[in-house]
GUTORBA-65276 format. One record per residue: x, y, z of N, C-alpha, C in turn. Coordinates in steps of 0.02 Angstrom, whole numbers. Example, Ala and Ser with C-alpha at 12.3 -4.5 7.8 and 13.67 -1.06 7.14 Angstrom:
BEGIN
PT/660/-284/390/615/-225/390/660/-165/390;
PT/642/-112/354/684/-53/357/645/2/394;
This chain:
BEGIN
PT/6841/3062/8048/6866/3039/8113/6941/3031/8110;
PT/6977/3056/8160/7049/3052/8161/7072/2980/8162;
PT/7131/2968/8133/7154/2899/8125/7170/2866/8191;
PT/7179/2904/8245/7193/2873/8309/7132/2874/8354;
PT/7072/2887/8326/7012/2891/8366/6993/2823/8394;
PT/7009/2770/8357/6995/2703/8382/7033/2690/8446;
PT/7096/2712/8447/7137/2705/8507/7108/2746/8564;
PT/7086/2806/8549/7057/2849/8600/6994/2819/8630;
PT/6951/2790/8587/6890/2759/8611/6906/2700/8656;
PT/6956/2662/8638/6976/2605/8679/7001/2627/8747;
PT/7039/2680/8746/7067/2707/8809/7010/2730/8854;
PT/6961/2764/8826/6905/2789/8865/6866/2732/8896;
PT/6859/2678/8859/6821/2620/8883/6862/2573/8925;
PT/6923/2591/8941/6968/2548/8978/6978/2482/8942;
PT/6977/2485/8876/6987/2425/8835/7053/2432/8799;
PT/7102/2398/8823/7169/2402/8793/7186/2337/8757;
PT/7135/2301/8735/7146/2235/8706/7158/2242/8631;
PT/7221/2253/8612/7241/2253/8542/7294/2199/8533;
PT/7279/2148/8494/7324/2091/8488/7368/2097/8426;
PT/7432/2097/8438/7482/2106/8385/7486/2045/8340;
PT/7494/2058/8275/7498/2002/8227/7568/1970/8229;
PT/7569/1905/8219/7632/1867/8222/7684/1895/8174;
PT/7662/1912/8113/7709/1936/8063/7738/2004/8082;
PT/7701/2046/8120/7728/2110/8143/7781/2100/8195;
PT/7771/2052/8239/7822/2035/8289/7884/2008/8254;
PT/7873/1963/8207/7929/1932/8171/7969/1984/8132;
PT/7935/2030/8099/7969/2081/8059/8014/2124/8103;
PT/7989/2143/8161/8028/2185/8206/8088/2148/8235;
PT/8076/2088/8259/8130/2050/8289/8184/2032/8238;
PT/8164/2021/8176/8212/2005/8124/8262/2062/8114;
PT/8240/2123/8123/8286/2180/8115/8340/2179/8168;
PT/8323/2159/8229/8373/2154/8282/8420/2096/8269;
PT/8393/2041/8244/8433/1982/8230/8480/1993/8171;
PT/8458/2033/8122/8501/2049/8065/8562/2090/8088;
PT/8551/2132/8136/8605/2174/8163/8651/2134/8208;
PT/8622/2090/8249/8660/2049/8295/8624/1982/8303;
PT/8650/1931/8271/8617/1866/8272/8614/1835/8341;
PT/8654/1860/8387/8656/1834/8456/8619/1878/8506;
PT/8577/1922/8481/8544/1971/8524/8504/1938/8580;
PT/8475/1879/8567/8435/1845/8618/8471/1786/8650;
PT/8531/1770/8626/8565/1710/8649/8583/1715/8724;
PT/8565/1662/8761/8580/1660/8832/8539/1707/8874;
PT/8487/1737/8844/8447/1787/8879/8381/1758/8906;
PT/8358/1789/8960/8291/1775/8985/8245/1830/8959;
PT/8195/1811/8921/8149/1859/8890/8083/1858/8929;
PT/8061/1917/8949/7998/1925/8985/7947/1957/8939;
PT/7887/1928/8937/7832/1954/8898/7774/1970/8946;
PT/7777/2027/8979/7722/2044/9025/7661/2066/8986;
PT/7603/2065/9019/7540/2087/8987/7525/2042/8927;
PT/7546/1980/8929/7538/1936/8871/7500/1873/8891;
PT/7463/1847/8845/7425/1786/8858/7428/1742/8796;
PT/7464/1685/8800/7472/1643/8740/7406/1618/8711;
PT/7353/1618/8752/7289/1596/8727/7259/1645/8676;
PT/7281/1709/8680/7255/1759/8636/7309/1794/8596;
PT/7369/1797/8623/7421/1838/8595/7474/1797/8558;
PT/7514/1831/8517/7564/1797/8475/7635/1804/8501;
PT/7647/1846/8551/7715/1856/8574/7746/1792/8602;
PT/7709/1758/8646/7734/1696/8674/7742/1642/8621;
PT/7694/1639/8575/7698/1590/8521/7761/1601/8480;
PT/7776/1663/8464/7834/1678/8423/7899/1658/8458;
PT/7908/1680/8519/7971/1666/8554/7977/1592/8573;
PT/7921/1560/8588/7923/1488/8604/7943/1447/8543;
PT/7915/1464/8485/7931/1427/8424/8004/1438/8402;
PT/8033/1494/8423/8102/1510/8403/8151/1503/8462;
PT/8131/1470/8514/8171/1465/8575/8242/1439/8561;
PT/8246/1384/8525/8311/1354/8512/8351/1393/8461;
PT/8317/1418/8410/8352/1457/8358/8384/1520/8387;
PT/8349/1552/8433/8375/1612/8464/8425/1597/8519;
PT/8426/1535/8543/8471/1518/8598/8450/1547/8665;
PT/8384/1551/8675/8359/1581/8737/8377/1537/8798;
PT/8387/1571/8853/8398/1536/8917/8330/1519/8948;
PT/8284/1568/8946/8219/1559/8978/8169/1607/8948;
PT/8107/1585/8943/8052/1628/8919/7999/1630/8973;
PT/7980/1691/8992/7927/1701/9042/7875/1748/9013;
PT/7812/1730/9020/7760/1778/9003/7707/1778/9058;
PT/7676/1835/9068/7624/1841/9118/7561/1870/9087;
PT/7504/1849/9113/7440/1874/9086/7399/1905/9142;
PT/7354/1948/9122/7307/1978/9169/7249/1930/9183;
PT/7220/1936/9243/7158/1901/9258/7102/1930/9215;
PT/7054/1888/9199/6999/1910/9156/6962/1971/9185;
PT/6947/1969/9250/6909/2023/9280/6948/2089/9283;
PT/7014/2085/9283/7054/2146/9287/7056/2184/9222;
PT/7034/2152/9168/7037/2185/9102/6980/2235/9093;
PT/6928/2230/9134/6872/2278/9130/6842/2283/9060;
PT/6834/2226/9029/6805/2226/8962/6746/2178/8960;
PT/6700/2191/8916/6639/2150/8910/6652/2095/8860;
PT/6680/2040/8884/6694/1984/8840/6649/1925/8858;
PT/6625/1889/8808/6591/1826/8821/6646/1773/8831;
PT/6678/1778/8889/6738/1739/8901/6723/1666/8912;
PT/6761/1625/8879/6759/1553/8889/6831/1528/8891;
PT/6848/1483/8938/6916/1458/8941/6934/1417/8880;
PT/6997/1419/8860/7020/1380/8803/7042/1311/8825;
PT/7051/1266/8777/7075/1199/8793/7144/1202/8825;
PT/7185/1250/8802/7251/1259/8830/7248/1267/8906;
PT/7195/1302/8928/7187/1315/8999/7153/1257/9035;
PT/7098/1233/9009/7059/1182/9044/7094/1114/9048;
PT/7139/1101/9001/7174/1037/9002/7232/1036/9052;
PT/7246/1094/9082/7299/1097/9132/7271/1077/9200;
PT/7307/1035/9237/7281/1013/9303/7274/1070/9353;
PT/7306/1128/9339/7301/1185/9384/7236/1224/9375;
PT/7198/1208/9323/7141/1249/9303/7088/1254/9358;
PT/7068/1316/9371/7015/1332/9420/6975/1389/9391;
PT/6912/1376/9374/6872/1426/9338/6866/1491/9377;
PT/6858/1487/9442/6851/1548/9482/6918/1585/9488;
PT/6971/1547/9495/7037/1577/9502/7058/1612/9437;
PT/7036/1585/9381/7054/1614/9316/7025/1684/9308;
PT/6970/1697/9343/6938/1763/9337/6974/1816/9378;
PT/7009/1794/9431/7037/1843/9478/7114/1841/9481;
PT/7144/1790/9453/7217/1783/9456/7248/1783/9386;
PT/7304/1817/9380/7342/1812/9318/7378/1745/9316;
PT/7413/1734/9260/7450/1672/9252/7523/1687/9234;
PT/7566/1640/9250/7636/1644/9228/7650/1583/9186;
PT/7680/1596/9127/7697/1543/9080/7773/1541/9075;
PT/7801/1482/9081/7874/1475/9082/7896/1421/9032;
PT/7949/1437/8996/7979/1389/8950/8054/1392/8959;
PT/8085/1335/8976/8157/1334/8984/8189/1266/8970;
PT/8148/1214/8961/8178/1148/8948/8129/1104/8910;
PT/8154/1049/8885/8114/999/8849/8077/957/8900;
PT/8011/968/8906/7972/929/8954/7934/871/8922;
PT/7929/872/8855/7893/819/8820/7937/761/8802;
PT/8003/772/8803/8050/719/8787/8057/706/8712;
PT/8036/755/8671/8041/745/8598/8106/773/8569;
PT/8152/796/8613/8217/819/8590/8221/891/8568;
PT/8168/929/8577/8170/1000/8560/8130/1040/8611;
PT/8145/1105/8614/8109/1149/8659/8066/1196/8617;
PT/8001/1191/8626/7955/1235/8588/7891/1246/8629;
PT/7841/1270/8597/7780/1290/8632/7746/1231/8667;
PT/7760/1170/8645/7731/1112/8678/7758/1103/8749;
PT/7815/1134/8763/7846/1128/8829/7827/1186/8876;
PT/7783/1229/8852/7762/1287/8892/7718/1264/8951;
PT/7736/1285/9011/7698/1267/9071/7673/1330/9105;
PT/7614/1324/9137/7587/1383/9170/7559/1365/9238;
PT/7555/1418/9280/7522/1413/9344/7495/1482/9361;
PT/7454/1486/9412/7424/1550/9430/7474/1594/9469;
PT/7469/1658/9457/7505/1707/9498/7467/1718/9563;
PT/7500/1749/9610/7466/1765/9673/7415/1822/9663;
PT/7432/1868/9617/7387/1924/9604/7356/1921/9536;
PT/7333/1980/9511/7296/1981/9448/7340/1989/9386;
PT/7406/1991/9396/7451/1996/9339/7472/2066/9320;
PT/7452/2116/9360/7471/2185/9346/7547/2191/9348;
PT/7575/2224/9297/7648/2229/9293/7678/2268/9351;
PT/7636/2308/9385/7661/2348/9441/7664/2310/9507;
PT/7639/2248/9507/7640/2208/9568/7711/2186/9584;
PT/7723/2170/9647/7790/2149/9668/7811/2084/9636;
PT/7764/2038/9625/7784/1974/9596/7804/1980/9523;
PT/7771/2025/9486/7791/2036/9416/7854/2078/9413;
PT/7864/2123/9461/7927/2161/9464/7986/2114/9473;
PT/7977/2063/9513/8032/2015/9524/8049/1979/9459;
PT/7998/1963/9420/8010/1932/9354/8045/1980/9308;
PT/8026/2044/9311/8060/2096/9272/8134/2098/9290;
PT/8149/2097/9354/8218/2102/9376/8259/2040/9356;
PT/8225/1984/9349/8259/1922/9328/8275/1921/9254;
PT/8237/1959/9215/8242/1955/9142/8299/1999/9115;
PT/8316/1986/9052/8366/2026/9017/8333/2073/8966;
PT/8280/2048/8934/8245/2085/8881/8170/2081/8892;
PT/8136/2136/8882/8063/2139/8889/8032/2157/8822;
PT/7985/2117/8800/7951/2128/8736/7877/2120/8746;
PT/7837/2168/8724/7764/2160/8731/7727/2217/8697;
PT/7662/2209/8694/7616/2262/8675/7576/2277/8738;
PT/7601/2324/8778/7572/2339/8842/7505/2374/8834;
PT/7463/2378/8886/7401/2417/8881/7417/2489/8859;
PT/7389/2511/8804/7407/2576/8776/7396/2633/8825;
PT/7343/2628/8866/7329/2683/8912/7379/2688/8969;
PT/7421/2636/8976/7471/2635/9030/7542/2643/9004;
PT/7549/2670/8943/7615/2674/8912/7666/2710/8956;
PT/7648/2768/8983/7694/2807/9023/7719/2767/9083;
PT/7672/2736/9119/7691/2697/9178/7732/2637/9159;
PT/7715/2605/9104/7751/2545/9084/7822/2561/9064;
PT/7831/2617/9028/7898/2637/9008/7941/2652/9070;
PT/7912/2688/9118/7948/2704/9180/7967/2640/9217;
PT/7922/2592/9215/7933/2526/9248/7993/2490/9218;
PT/8000/2495/9152/8057/2463/9118/8121/2501/9132;
PT/8119/2567/9124/8179/2607/9131/8206/2606/9203;
PT/8161/2599/9251/8181/2593/9321/8228/2534/9331;
PT/8217/2481/9293/8257/2420/9300/8315/2417/9251;
PT/8319/2465/9205/8374/2468/9157/8377/2409/9110;
PT/8319/2388/9084/8317/2329/9041/8316/2347/8967;
PT/8339/2301/8926/8329/2306/8854/8256/2290/8839;
PT/8228/2323/8788/8157/2312/8777/8137/2330/8705;
PT/8078/2306/8687/8045/2325/8625/7970/2323/8640;
PT/7937/2382/8636/7866/2386/8652/7831/2428/8598;
PT/7766/2421/8594/7726/2456/8545/7691/2515/8578;
PT/7688/2571/8543/7653/2629/8569/7627/2673/8513;
PT/7594/2726/8531/7569/2776/8484/7625/2824/8467;
PT/7629/2845/8404/7683/2890/8384/7682/2955/8423;
PT/7623/2976/8447/7619/3038/8485/7654/3032/8553;
PT/7670/2971/8574/7707/2962/8636/7776/2994/8632;
PT/7800/3006/8571/7864/3040/8561/7866/3106/8599;
PT/7810/3140/8603/7808/3206/8634/7802/3203/8710;
PT/7792/3144/8738/7784/3138/8810/7848/3157/8846;
PT/7841/3193/8900/7900/3211/8940/7933/3150/8971;
PT/7894/3096/8978/7923/3034/9005/7965/2997/8954;
PT/7957/3013/8890/7993/2977/8837/8043/3019/8800;
PT/8025/3081/8782/8067/3120/8737/8139/3130/8761;
PT/8151/3143/8826/8221/3151/8847/8265/3090/8830;
PT/8236/3031/8834/8274/2970/8816/8289/2969/8741;
PT/8240/2991/8701/8251/2994/8628/8304/3046/8612;
PT/8300/3103/8644/8349/3157/8632/8420/3133/8649;
PT/8427/3094/8701/8493/3071/8723/8514/3005/8690;
PT/8476/2984/8640/8492/2923/8603/8494/2861/8648;
PT/8449/2860/8696/8443/2802/8740/8383/2759/8721;
PT/8335/2788/8686/8278/2752/8658/8268/2778/8587;
PT/8249/2733/8543/8237/2753/8473/8178/2713/8445;
PT/8158/2731/8385/8105/2694/8352/8131/2627/8327;
PT/8087/2578/8328/8104/2512/8302/8108/2514/8226;
PT/8120/2456/8198/8126/2451/8125/8060/2460/8090;
PT/8005/2444/8124/7938/2451/8096/7913/2521/8113;
PT/7921/2567/8068/7904/2637/8081/7834/2655/8061;
PT/7821/2720/8059/7753/2745/8045/7728/2727/7976;
PT/7775/2717/7930/7755/2705/7860/7725/2635/7852;
PT/7733/2592/7901/7707/2524/7898/7643/2518/7938;
PT/7589/2501/7903/7525/2492/7939/7529/2432/7984;
PT/7506/2440/8046/7502/2385/8093/7428/2369/8105;
PT/7412/2305/8098/7344/2282/8108/7341/2242/8173;
PT/7288/2253/8211/7280/2220/8275/7212/2184/8277;
PT/7213/2125/8306/7150/2090/8320/7120/2121/8383;
PT/7054/2122/8387/7020/2149/8446/6965/2100/8467;
PT/6946/2104/8531/6894/2058/8555/6827/2070/8520;
PT/6787/2018/8518/6720/2022/8491/6681/2077/8527;
PT/6648/2120/8489/6608/2173/8518/6644/2239/8526;
PT/6709/2241/8512/6746/2304/8517/6724/2352/8462;
PT/6712/2415/8480/6693/2465/8431/6754/2482/8388;
PT/6746/2476/8322/6802/2487/8276/6782/2541/8226;
PT/6827/2587/8215/6817/2638/8164/6809/2602/8096;
PT/6753/2612/8061/6741/2577/7997/6798/2586/7947;
PT/6828/2645/7946/6883/2657/7899/6944/2614/7916;
PT/6958/2607/7981/7014/2565/8002/6999/2492/7990;
PT/6937/2472/8001/6917/2403/7987/6923/2388/7913;
PT/6902/2436/7871/6907/2426/7798/6979/2422/7776;
PT/7022/2464/7806/7093/2462/7788/7124/2395/7807;
PT/7104/2369/7866/7129/2303/7887/7107/2249/7837;
PT/7046/2255/7813/7021/2206/7765/7059/2209/7699;
PT/7076/2271/7677/7115/2278/7616/7184/2248/7624;
PT/7208/2246/7686/7274/2217/7700/7269/2142/7711;
PT/7208/2115/7705/7200/2042/7710/7173/2017/7776;
PT/7151/2061/7821/7127/2041/7886/7052/2055/7891;
PT/7012/2003/7886/6940/2009/7890/6914/1984/7956;
PT/6866/2020/7985/6839/2001/8049/6852/2054/8101;
PT/6870/2033/8161/6881/2079/8217/6953/2105/8216;
PT/6966/2148/8168/7032/2178/8161/7025/2253/8150;
PT/7075/2289/8172/7078/2360/8159/7149/2380/8141;
PT/7154/2432/8100/7220/2458/8081/7233/2521/8122;
PT/7290/2524/8155/7311/2583/8191/7373/2610/8156;
PT/7363/2656/8111/7417/2680/8068/7470/2721/8102;
PT/7457/2742/8164/7506/2783/8199/7541/2744/8255;
PT/7540/2678/8250/7574/2637/8299/7646/2623/8275;
PT/7690/2614/8323/7759/2599/8306/7793/2564/8366;
PT/7852/2538/8354/7891/2508/8407/7939/2559/8436;
PT/7948/2557/8501/7999/2594/8536/8047/2544/8567;
PT/8112/2557/8563/8160/2507/8585/8226/2540/8604;
PT/8268/2501/8639/8338/2520/8649/8383/2462/8626;
PT/8355/2420/8582/8393/2366/8552/8416/2389/8483;
PT/8480/2381/8469/8507/2407/8406/8479/2371/8345;
PT/8470/2409/8292/8456/2382/8226/8487/2428/8174;
PT/8516/2399/8123/8555/2437/8075/8516/2488/8035;
PT/8450/2480/8033/8410/2525/7990/8407/2596/8016;
PT/8425/2605/8079/8424/2674/8105/8491/2710/8094;
PT/8536/2679/8060/8601/2710/8045/8609/2725/7971;
PT/8554/2729/7935/8556/2743/7863/8540/2818/7853;
PT/8589/2857/7831/8578/2929/7824/8526/2946/7770;
PT/8490/2999/7781/8442/3023/7732/8478/3054/7672;
PT/8451/3042/7613/8475/3075/7553/8432/3137/7541;
PT/8463/3195/7543/8426/3258/7542/8451/3305/7488;
PT/8408/3352/7469/8426/3405/7422/8450/3466/7460;
PT/8485/3510/7426/8506/3573/7455/8444/3617/7465;
PT/8453/3671/7502/8398/3718/7513/8375/3748/7447;
PT/8423/3767/7404/8405/3797/7339/8366/3748/7296;
PT/8387/3685/7296/8353/3635/7255/8284/3619/7283;
PT/8277/3620/7349/8210/3609/7378/8162/3665/7357;
PT/8187/3727/7361/8144/3784/7342/8125/3780/7268;
PT/8169/3752/7229/8157/3749/7157/8118/3686/7137;
PT/8132/3629/7169/8106/3566/7144/8060/3527/7192;
PT/8056/3548/7256/8018/3508/7304/7947/3495/7281;
PT/7923/3436/7297/7854/3419/7279/7803/3451/7326;
PT/7828/3482/7380/7784/3512/7429/7775/3586/7416;
PT/7714/3607/7407/7700/3677/7390/7720/3724/7446;
PT/7722/3698/7508/7742/3741/7564/7815/3762/7560;
PT/7854/3726/7519/7926/3740/7513/7943/3766/7443;
PT/7917/3733/7393/7936/3750/7324/7915/3822/7307;
PT/7964/3861/7288/7952/3930/7269/7939/3977/7326;
PT/7933/3951/7387/7917/3991/7445/7975/3997/7493;
PT/8009/3941/7504/8064/3941/7551/8043/3916/7620;
PT/8083/3932/7669/8072/3906/7736/8057/3963/7784;
PT/8000/3959/7818/7982/4010/7867/8025/4002/7929;
PT/8036/4057/7964/8072/4055/8027/8023/4064/8084;
PT/8032/4025/8136/7987/4031/8193/7994/4099/8226;
PT/7939/4123/8252/7941/4186/8287/7967/4178/8358;
PT/7961/4117/8385/7981/4106/8455/8037/4055/8464;
PT/8066/4034/8410/8124/3989/8412/8174/4013/8360;
PT/8237/4006/8375/8289/4022/8326/8300/3962/8281;
PT/8250/3948/8240/8251/3889/8196/8204/3900/8138;
PT/8214/3862/8085/8169/3866/8027/8119/3808/8030;
PT/8061/3820/8001/8009/3769/7998/8019/3726/7935;
PT/8027/3660/7946/8033/3613/7891/7974/3565/7897;
PT/7922/3574/7856/7859/3537/7866/7861/3464/7846;
PT/7912/3444/7808/7917/3374/7786/7989/3350/7793;
PT/7996/3288/7812/8062/3259/7822/8103/3261/7758;
PT/8072/3246/7701/8110/3245/7638/8126/3314/7612;
PT/8103/3366/7648/8119/3435/7629/8174/3465/7673;
PT/8205/3425/7716/8260/3449/7757/8318/3469/7710;
PT/8341/3530/7714/8396/3551/7669/8463/3522/7692;
PT/8499/3494/7645/8562/3460/7662/8618/3508/7680;
PT/8611/3571/7661/8665/3619/7671/8649/3673/7722;
PT/8598/3662/7763/8581/3711/7814/8610/3688/7880;
PT/8649/3731/7913/8684/3712/7973/8649/3732/8038;
PT/8598/3774/8033/8564/3798/8094/8510/3750/8118;
PT/8477/3768/8173/8423/3726/8200/8363/3725/8153;
PT/8330/3668/8150/8271/3658/8108/8217/3623/8148;
PT/8155/3642/8137/8099/3608/8168/8068/3560/8117;
PT/8069/3495/8134/8044/3444/8087/7988/3405/8120;
PT/7944/3373/8079/7888/3334/8107/7913/3276/8150;
PT/7872/3253/8197/7893/3197/8239/7903/3134/8198;
PT/7872/3131/8139/7883/3072/8096/7954/3069/8069;
PT/7993/3123/8079/8063/3122/8061/8100/3064/8094;
PT/8078/3046/8154/8113/2994/8192/8112/2927/8156;
PT/8065/2918/8111/8062/2857/8071/8123/2852/8025;
PT/8154/2909/8010/8212/2911/7965/8275/2938/7999;
PT/8271/2948/8063/8325/2980/8100/8388/2937/8103;
PT/8443/2967/8081/8509/2935/8086/8550/2976/8135;
PT/8568/2948/8194/8603/2988/8245/8672/3011/8224;
PT/8701/2980/8173/8766/3002/8148/8759/3062/8101;
PT/8698/3074/8077/8686/3128/8029/8658/3192/8062;
PT/8615/3183/8113/8583/3240/8146/8587/3235/8222;
PT/8588/3293/8253/8583/3299/8326/8513/3321/8343;
PT/8482/3288/8392/8417/3310/8417/8429/3360/8473;
PT/8402/3420/8466/8414/3474/8514/8357/3481/8564;
PT/8295/3470/8542/8239/3480/8587/8174/3468/8549;
PT/8119/3492/8578/8053/3484/8547/8011/3545/8563;
PT/7972/3568/8514/7930/3628/8524/7863/3606/8553;
PT/7864/3584/8614/7805/3552/8642/7781/3583/8707;
PT/7825/3611/8747/7806/3635/8813/7828/3708/8822;
PT/7790/3744/8862/7804/3816/8869/7865/3832/8911;
PT/7898/3780/8938/7960/3793/8974/8022/3772/8934;
PT/8013/3766/8869/8067/3742/8825/8127/3789/8829;
PT/8186/3763/8845/8246/3806/8852/8271/3834/8786;
PT/8247/3809/8730/8270/3833/8665/8228/3891/8638;
PT/8179/3913/8676/8138/3969/8653/8177/4034/8659;
PT/8162/4080/8612/8193/4146/8615/8144/4199/8638;
PT/8080/4180/8644/8031/4227/8670/7969/4190/8694;
PT/7933/4221/8740/7870/4196/8765/7816/4248/8750;
PT/7754/4225/8742/7699/4270/8728/7660/4282/8793;
PT/7632/4342/8798/7591/4358/8857/7518/4364/8836;
PT/7474/4356/8885/7402/4361/8870/7383/4432/8851;
PT/7426/4481/8868/7413/4549/8846/7422/4556/8770;
PT/7467/4514/8742/7478/4515/8670/7424/4474/8633;
PT/7414/4413/8658/7368/4367/8624/7328/4328/8676;
PT/7264/4323/8666/7221/4287/8712/7241/4214/8718;
PT/7266/4186/8663/7285/4115/8663/7360/4106/8676;
PT/7389/4151/8717/7460/4150/8729/7484/4083/8758;
PT/7445/4052/8802/7465/3989/8831/7471/3934/8778;
PT/7425/3934/8730/7429/3886/8676/7489/3900/8631;
PT/7501/3962/8618/7558/3981/8576/7624/3962/8608;
PT/7628/3971/8674/7690/3956/8710/7705/3881/8713;
PT/7654/3841/8698/7663/3768/8700/7686/3740/8633;
PT/7695/3783/8582/7714/3759/8516/7761/3809/8481;
PT/7788/3787/8425/7824/3834/8383/7773/3878/8346;
PT/7792/3939/8332/7745/3987/8301/7778/4019/8240;
PT/7740/4023/8186/7761/4062/8129/7710/4118/8118;
PT/7733/4174/8093/7689/4231/8082/7664/4232/8010;
PT/7599/4236/8002/7568/4239/7935/7525/4302/7933;
PT/7545/4348/7890/7511/4413/7884/7504/4447/7952;
PT/7557/4442/7991/7558/4475/8056/7521/4439/8112;
PT/7493/4381/8096/7457/4342/8147/7495/4278/8163;
PT/7498/4260/8228/7536/4200/8246/7496/4136/8232;
PT/7531/4087/8206/7501/4021/8194/7545/3969/8228;
PT/7515/3931/8273/7553/3879/8308/7557/3817/8264;
PT/7614/3785/8266/7627/3725/8226/7629/3665/8272;
PT/7603/3608/8248/7604/3548/8288/7676/3532/8309;
PT/7683/3495/8363/7749/3481/8393/7802/3465/8340;
PT/7858/3499/8345/7915/3489/8301/7976/3468/8341;
PT/8015/3423/8314/8078/3405/8344/8131/3453/8317;
PT/8170/3482/8361/8222/3528/8340/8286/3488/8328;
PT/8312/3494/8268/8373/3456/8250/8425/3503/8220;
PT/8486/3478/8216/8540/3515/8183/8586/3464/8150;
PT/8610/3481/8092/8655/3436/8055/8721/3428/8092;
PT/8746/3366/8093/8812/3353/8122/8866/3362/8068;
PT/8924/3381/8089/8980/3390/8041/9031/3335/8051;
């Protein structure tokens, strides 16, 4: 079973309930703080699609409210019925102890949680000062009331419903906000995202593909046994799953994306590379792109000046001062193509035109999406 099959199953079932671990949020935010200790100071942070009763985003920012120097923290949650999931739902004490609590309203209305001052009188601002009330609607981020909260905020941080990634990203970019959100690495190829990556307007967060991310899931969620076992090996037993192809997307600076790759020359790669596709063989040239195929990031030749097709996982190590992103071998209207295939030549011409192609024994073989890069001088 493919490693992202658990995500696919959830999407099919309209179940987007993957709860991010506190330490994963902390690790990512620390990278931004290391680069700029004032990144959150004086800012209003919005956490849409979040519920402090289940999620860790609000807990993290509330506990660090004073340390970060936040102006205001806002989070919104979906109504239970809007989640379309089969949960044996019971309200938490956090909810029932609030005078606003209404069991019927909780099923149909989202909530808004706000933190901006010391309400307990204990001399500090933290999660104990978090107050909530019902929203007018179900908490959908596309609603006008949540859009107003978006427009009020400076930074948006969340783990949005995975099946709505495209819409959620457009929702953020429409308002021109700083953000950090979690998505599938394959989102890199989306036409809604890649142009921003190419133009250095969005990049990967500090927690890249090489770091396993574990998510809590509701009771009864179908979990790939392999992912569940991996989560257990990482110390998470119970209703947890590992999604190894998850990563953060952001437009908040962190210094780790400015560290250049240390690479070998083309001759040394051919002689010493650990990858059999390169060692002793060299680099194939695409039949439909004026570029060479580089199947692994660590096999990028340091002395090659022309265009190269590299795996999308390259972005985990991408340094914008070292390489220029030219395009992606993903769509049949790619302007960097030097030829198109016709159905008269190959029955699968449409598939070939959607990818980079190398010729093997006179037969075309399409390669999974590659990012086209070129070394900067």
